[in-house]
C-alpha positions in Angstrom: -17.8 19.9 -1.8 -15.9 20.6 -5.1 -13.2 18.0 -5.9 -11.9 20.6 -8.4 -8.4 20.4 -9.8 -6.7 19.9 -6.5 -6.8 16.2 -5.5 -6.4 15.3 -1.9 -3.1 13.9 -0.7 -4.4 10.3 -0.6 -5.4 10.6 -4.3 -1.8 11.7 -5.1 0.0 9.1 -3.0 -2.0 5.8 -3.0 -1.5 4.9 -6.7 2.3 5.1 -6.1 2.5 2.9 -3.0 3.1 -0.4 -5.0 6.1 1.2 -6.7 7.5 2.4 -3.4 6.8 -1.1 -1.9 9.0 -2.6 -4.7 11.8 -0.2 -3.9 11.6 -0.9 -0.2 11.6 -4.7 -0.6 14.5 -4.6 -3.1 12.4 -6.2 -5.8 13.4 -3.4 -8.3 16.1 -0.9 -8.7 19.1 -3.0 -7.8 21.5 -5.2 -9.8 20.9 -7.9 -7.3 17.2 -8.0 -8.3 17.9 -8.2 -11.9 20.1 -11.3 -11.6 18.2 -12.9 -8.8 14.8 -12.6 -10.3 14.9 -13.1 -14.1 11.2 -13.6 -14.3 8.9 -10.5 -14.1 7.5 -9.9 -10.7 3.8 -8.9 -10.5 3.5 -5.6 -8.6 1.9 -5.6 -5.2 -1.6 -4.1 -4.7 -2.1 -0.9 -2.9 -3.5 -2.9 0.0 -0.4 -5.1 0.2 1.8 -2.0 0.1 -0.1 -0.4 2.9 0.1 -3.6 4.9 3.8 -3.7 4.5 4.2 0.0 5.5 2.1 -0.5 8.6 3.7 -3.8 9.5 7.2 -2.3 9.3 5.9 1.0 10.9 7.3 3.0 8.0 6.1 6.6 7.8 5.9 8.4 4.5 6.9 12.0 3.7 5.0 13.5 0.8 6.6 16.6 -0.9 4.0 17.8 -3.4 6.2 20.6 -4.7 9.1 18.3 -5.3 6.7 15.6 -6.4 8.3 13.0 -4.3 7.3 10.3 -1.8 10.0 9.2 0.7 9.9 6.3 3.1 11.2 7.3 6.5 13.8 4.5 6.7 17.5 4.6 7.2 18.0 4.4 3.4 15.2 7.0 2.7 13.9 5.3 -0.4 12.3 7.9 -2.6 10.1 7.8 -5.7 8.9 10.6 -8.0 5.2 11.0 -8.2 3.0 13.3 -10.1 
């Protein structure tokens, strides 16, 4: 099977899960975070991000044309990937 120039969806999404995890948990992207956590926070691993998504039963919506990954939550946290 030729992997070719078209990576599968997991290859496109998995590397970005730690960033989405940080957005979902409020550890980045808010003024509250910046004042509450002055020390740098080490990013979660892909495994930790997957565990969080599964534990919270959060589905993901991957839009390859828009190059976005959106968490199916009331706040619909979205990150740009690609």
